[in-house]
C-alpha positions as CSV (number, residue, x, y, z in Angstrom):
1,M,122.7,154.8,108.9
2,N,125.7,152.8,107.7
3,I,126.1,151.0,104.4
4,P,124.2,147.8,104.7
5,K,126.0,144.6,105.4
6,P,125.7,141.6,103.1
7,S,123.3,139.9,105.6
8,E,121.0,143.0,105.5
9,I,120.7,142.9,101.7
10,N,120.5,139.1,101.4
11,V,118.3,138.0,104.3
12,Y,116.9,134.7,103.0
13,G,119.3,133.7,100.3
14,S,116.9,134.0,97.5
15,L,118.1,134.5,93.9
16,D,116.6,138.0,93.9
17,E,118.4,139.0,97.0
18,L,121.7,137.5,95.6
19,C,121.2,139.7,92.6
20,A,120.5,142.8,94.8
21,L,123.7,141.9,96.8
22,S,125.8,141.7,93.6
23,V,124.6,145.2,92.5
24,F,124.4,147.1,95.8
25,L,127.0,145.6,98.1
26,G,129.3,148.3,99.4
27,K,127.5,151.1,97.6
28,T,126.9,154.5,99.3
29,V,123.7,156.4,98.7
30,D,125.6,158.4,96.1
31,D,126.9,155.3,94.3
32,A,123.4,153.8,94.3
33,E,121.9,157.0,92.8
34,A,124.3,156.5,89.9
35,L,123.0,152.9,89.6
36,F,119.4,154.3,89.3
37,R,120.5,156.7,86.6
38,D,121.9,153.7,84.6
39,N,118.9,151.3,85.0
40,S,116.2,152.6,87.3
41,M,113.6,149.9,86.7
42,H,116.1,147.1,87.5
43,C,117.3,148.9,90.6
44,A,113.8,149.6,91.8
45,E,113.0,145.9,91.4
46,L,116.1,145.0,93.4
47,L,114.9,147.3,96.2
48,V,111.7,145.3,96.5
49,H,113.7,142.1,97.0
50,M,116.4,143.1,99.3
51,G,116.2,143.0,103.1
52,P,114.2,145.8,104.8
53,R,117.1,147.6,106.4
54,A,119.0,147.8,103.2
55,R,115.8,148.8,101.3
56,L,115.3,151.7,103.8
57,Y,118.9,152.8,103.3
58,Y,118.9,152.7,99.5
59,V,115.4,154.1,98.9
60,E,117.0,157.5,99.6
61,A,119.1,157.1,96.4
62,Y,115.9,156.2,94.5
63,L,114.1,159.3,95.8
64,R,117.0,161.5,94.9
65,Y,117.0,160.1,91.3
66,L,113.2,160.5,91.0
67,A,113.5,164.2,92.0
68,S,116.4,164.9,89.7
69,S,116.3,166.1,86.1
70,S,117.9,162.8,85.1
71,S,114.6,161.0,85.7
72,R,112.8,163.0,83.1
73,D,111.5,160.8,80.3
74,D,112.0,157.7,82.5
75,P,108.6,156.1,83.1
76,G,110.2,153.0,84.4
77,A,111.6,155.0,87.3
78,A,108.1,156.3,88.2
79,S,106.4,153.0,87.8
80,G,108.6,151.2,90.4
81,L,108.0,153.4,93.3
82,P,104.6,152.1,94.4
83,S,105.9,148.6,94.7
84,V,108.9,149.8,96.7
85,V,106.7,151.7,99.0
86,D,104.5,148.7,99.5
87,A,107.6,146.5,100.3
88,L,108.7,149.1,102.9
89,I,105.2,149.1,104.5
90,E,104.9,145.3,104.5
91,S,108.4,144.9,106.1
92,G,107.2,146.8,109.2
93,V,110.3,149.0,109.4
94,N,109.8,152.5,111.0
95,L,109.1,154.9,108.1
96,D,108.8,158.1,110.1
97,S,112.1,159.5,108.8
98,I,111.4,158.8,105.2
99,R,107.6,159.0,105.0
100,P,107.4,162.7,104.0
101,A,109.9,162.1,101.1
102,L,108.1,159.0,99.9
103,G,104.8,160.9,100.0
104,E,106.3,163.8,98.1
105,A,107.6,161.5,95.4
106,L,104.3,159.6,95.1
107,Q,102.4,162.9,94.8
108,R,104.9,164.2,92.1
109,I,104.4,161.0,90.1
110,N,100.6,161.4,90.3
111,A,100.5,165.1,89.6
112,E,103.4,165.4,87.1
113,F,103.4,162.1,85.4
114,A,104.1,163.8,82.0
115,R,107.6,164.6,83.4
116,Y,108.4,160.9,83.3
117,A,106.3,160.0,80.2
118,P,106.2,163.0,78.0
119,D,104.6,161.5,74.9
120,R,101.1,160.3,74.5
121,M,102.1,156.7,73.5
122,T,104.2,156.3,76.7
123,Q,101.5,157.8,78.8
124,R,99.0,155.3,77.4
125,I,101.4,152.4,78.1
126,Y,102.0,153.6,81.7
127,R,98.6,155.0,82.4
128,H,98.2,152.8,85.5
129,V,101.2,154.4,87.2
130,P,99.5,157.6,88.6
131,R,96.6,155.5,90.0
132,E,99.2,153.1,91.6
133,A,101.0,156.1,93.1
134,R,97.8,157.4,94.6
135,G,97.0,153.9,96.1
136,A,100.5,153.6,97.6
137,L,100.2,157.2,99.0
138,R,97.0,156.2,100.8
139,R,98.6,153.0,102.2
140,L,101.7,154.9,103.3
141,Y,99.7,157.3,105.4
142,A,97.1,154.7,106.6
143,K,100.0,152.9,108.3
144,S,101.4,156.0,109.9
145,G,99.2,155.6,113.0
């Protein structure tokens, strides 16, 4: 898959899409992974608001980041994935190539949430995230046919 064109990031001309365009335009998956390392929560939100083809392209960078040691102690990174998965499902794009990796990441967030939120206070603040990951996992596989 090629780097998304501006029209694939900014489909409707919304402010959210324009923001996604300003951040992701011309970025490779490797470049985008570095963006997630800098501000994962913001980048995850931008994934939700960009066009479906661009979202499908850049979600690989997000998944790489979530699997990396760089995402330790980053509850914001874990908290964004269920919304990104829902946006992918709702867009109707074919998820066959990415569904296993999405499922693995959602399962990791559910089973190993302490990896992202190591202290009790953070775990309390983000206590909804494992439940949201389980829900997104069910929806992901319910739509697989």
